[in-house]
C-alpha positions as CSV (number, residue, x, y, z in Angstrom):
1,M,-21.0,-0.7,-12.2
2,G,-18.1,-1.0,-9.6
3,A,-16.8,-4.1,-11.3
4,V,-16.6,-2.3,-14.6
5,I,-14.8,0.6,-13.1
6,I,-12.3,-1.7,-11.3
7,G,-11.8,-3.6,-14.6
8,V,-11.1,-0.4,-16.6
9,V,-8.8,1.1,-13.9
10,G,-7.0,-2.2,-13.3
11,G,-6.5,-2.6,-17.1
12,C,-5.0,0.9,-17.4
13,L,-2.8,0.3,-14.3
14,G,-1.6,-3.0,-15.8
15,A,-0.7,-1.4,-19.1
16,L,1.2,1.4,-17.3
17,F,3.0,-1.3,-15.2
18,I,4.2,-3.1,-18.3
19,S,5.3,0.1,-20.0
20,V,7.2,1.5,-17.0
21,N,8.7,-1.9,-16.0
22,F,9.9,-2.5,-19.6
23,K,11.6,0.9,-19.7
24,M,13.2,0.3,-16.2
25,N,14.5,-3.1,-17.3
26,V,16.0,-1.6,-20.5
27,I,17.8,1.0,-18.3
28,R,18.9,-1.7,-15.9
29,K,20.3,-3.8,-18.7
30,R,22.3,-0.9,-20.1
31,L,23.6,0.5,-16.7
32,L,23.9,-2.5,-14.4
33,K,26.7,-4.5,-15.9
34,T,28.6,-5.7,-12.8
35,K,27.3,-7.6,-9.7
36,W,28.2,-4.9,-7.2
37,I,26.2,-2.3,-9.1
38,K,23.2,-4.6,-8.9
39,V,23.7,-4.9,-5.1
40,I,23.9,-1.1,-4.8
41,E,20.7,-0.7,-6.9
42,T,18.9,-3.2,-4.7
43,G,20.1,-1.4,-1.5
44,F,19.0,1.9,-2.9
45,W,15.5,0.7,-3.6
46,C,15.3,-1.0,-0.1
47,A,16.4,2.2,1.7
48,L,14.1,4.4,-0.4
49,T,11.1,2.2,0.1
50,A,11.6,1.8,3.9
51,S,12.3,5.5,4.3
52,A,9.2,6.5,2.3
53,F,6.9,4.2,4.2
54,V,8.2,5.3,7.6
55,L,8.1,9.0,6.7
56,I,4.6,8.8,5.1
57,S,3.1,6.9,8.1
58,Y,4.8,9.3,10.5
59,F,3.6,12.5,8.8
60,S,0.1,11.1,8.3
61,W,0.0,10.5,12.1
62,K,1.4,14.0,12.9
63,T,-1.1,15.8,10.6
64,Q,-4.3,14.0,11.7
65,D,-6.2,14.4,14.9
66,N,-7.4,11.3,16.9
67,V,-6.2,8.6,14.5
68,C,-5.4,6.4,17.5
69,E,-8.0,3.9,18.3
70,P,-8.3,1.7,21.5
71,L,-7.3,-1.9,21.1
72,T,-10.6,-2.7,22.9
73,N,-12.5,-1.7,19.8
74,L,-11.2,-4.8,18.1
75,K,-13.3,-7.8,18.8
76,T,-11.3,-10.6,17.1
77,A,-7.9,-11.9,18.0
78,D,-6.9,-11.8,14.3
79,A,-7.6,-8.0,14.1
80,K,-5.5,-7.5,17.3
81,S,-2.6,-9.4,15.8
82,I,-2.3,-7.4,12.6
83,V,-2.5,-3.8,13.9
84,H,0.4,-1.7,15.1
85,Q,0.7,0.8,17.8
86,G,2.9,3.2,15.8
87,W,3.3,6.4,17.7
88,C,0.0,6.0,19.6
89,P,-0.1,5.6,23.4
90,E,0.0,2.2,25.0
91,G,-3.2,0.2,24.5
92,Q,-4.1,2.0,21.2
93,F,-3.3,1.5,17.6
94,D,-3.2,3.5,14.4
95,P,-5.0,1.9,11.5
96,N,-3.1,4.0,8.9
97,I,0.3,2.9,10.2
98,S,-0.9,-0.7,10.4
99,L,-1.0,-0.7,6.6
100,Y,2.7,0.2,6.3
101,F,4.1,-1.9,9.1
102,A,2.3,-5.1,8.6
103,T,3.3,-8.2,6.6
104,E,1.9,-8.5,3.1
105,G,-0.8,-10.9,4.3
106,G,-1.5,-8.5,7.3
107,I,-1.9,-5.6,4.9
108,I,-4.5,-7.5,2.9
109,R,-6.3,-8.4,6.1
110,N,-6.2,-4.8,7.4
111,I,-7.6,-3.4,4.1
112,M,-10.5,-6.0,4.1
113,N,-11.2,-5.9,7.9
114,K,-14.2,-3.8,8.9
115,E,-12.8,-3.3,12.4
116,V,-9.6,-1.5,11.0
117,T,-10.8,1.7,9.4
118,V,-8.2,3.3,7.3
119,Q,-8.9,6.9,6.3
120,Y,-9.8,7.6,2.7
121,G,-6.8,9.9,1.9
122,N,-4.3,7.6,3.6
123,L,-5.7,4.6,1.5
124,C,-5.2,6.7,-1.6
125,V,-1.6,7.5,-0.7
126,F,-0.9,3.9,0.3
127,L,-2.3,2.7,-3.1
128,L,-0.1,5.1,-5.0
129,M,3.0,4.3,-3.0
130,W,2.6,0.5,-3.4
131,Y,1.9,0.9,-7.1
132,L,4.8,3.2,-7.8
133,F,7.3,1.1,-5.8
134,T,6.0,-2.1,-7.4
135,I,6.3,-0.9,-11.0
136,T,9.8,0.5,-10.5
137,T,11.4,-2.2,-8.3
138,Y,10.0,-5.3,-10.1
139,G,13.0,-6.6,-11.9
140,T,15.7,-5.8,-9.4
141,N,18.0,-8.6,-8.4
142,V,15.9,-9.7,-5.4
143,P,13.9,-12.9,-5.6
144,A,10.6,-11.1,-4.9
145,G,7.2,-12.1,-6.3
146,L,4.5,-10.2,-8.0
147,F,1.5,-12.1,-6.7
148,L,1.1,-10.6,-3.2
149,P,2.0,-7.0,-4.3
150,G,-0.6,-7.4,-7.0
151,M,-3.2,-8.6,-4.5
152,I,-2.3,-5.7,-2.2
153,I,-2.7,-3.1,-5.0
154,G,-6.0,-4.8,-6.1
155,C,-7.4,-4.8,-2.5
156,A,-6.4,-1.1,-2.0
157,L,-7.8,-0.2,-5.4
158,G,-11.1,-2.1,-4.7
159,A,-11.4,-0.4,-1.3
160,F,-10.6,3.0,-2.8
161,I,-13.2,2.6,-5.6
162,F,-15.8,1.3,-3.2
163,R,-15.3,4.2,-0.8
164,T,-15.4,6.7,-3.7
165,M,-18.7,5.2,-5.0
166,D,-20.1,5.1,-1.5
167,Y,-19.1,8.7,-0.9
168,G,-20.7,9.7,-4.2
169,H,-23.8,7.9,-3.2
170,L,-24.0,9.9,0.0
171,I,-23.6,13.2,-1.9
172,I,-25.9,12.4,-4.9
173,G,-28.4,10.4,-2.9
174,D,-30.5,7.6,-4.1
């Protein structure tokens, strides 16, 4: 059942991606006629993305109690290498901030790692942010790929749907 839900939701997200990206590229073609305007657009999206990720991770840390976890909870060296301290005290890490401050490969490992527990609401916000920024920025004059962002969105979507189904199972029972 989970695979069907992921397939349907993924198909709808893919159709929305194509629609929004097509419209963004029509606007780009009409407005961005000179090279320096394209550089300004790219700088705008970079600043907006970086600001949004830092602000979202900061405010998620400020509004939640006890999100910091000791590094000693992580048993593998790989898990220790992909988490980030964020605004936590020395020797601790914030799994939610680790999603935003990691490399693309690190983000995928953090989502799939059982030792790094990202809170449900933060996973939802992360999924929405990555999806929205991917569909609006794909097509700028930056040689960026679509493969890893697609994998990140897919991993976050899969984790979100799994947790939603698992949560529903706990409420409804078996």
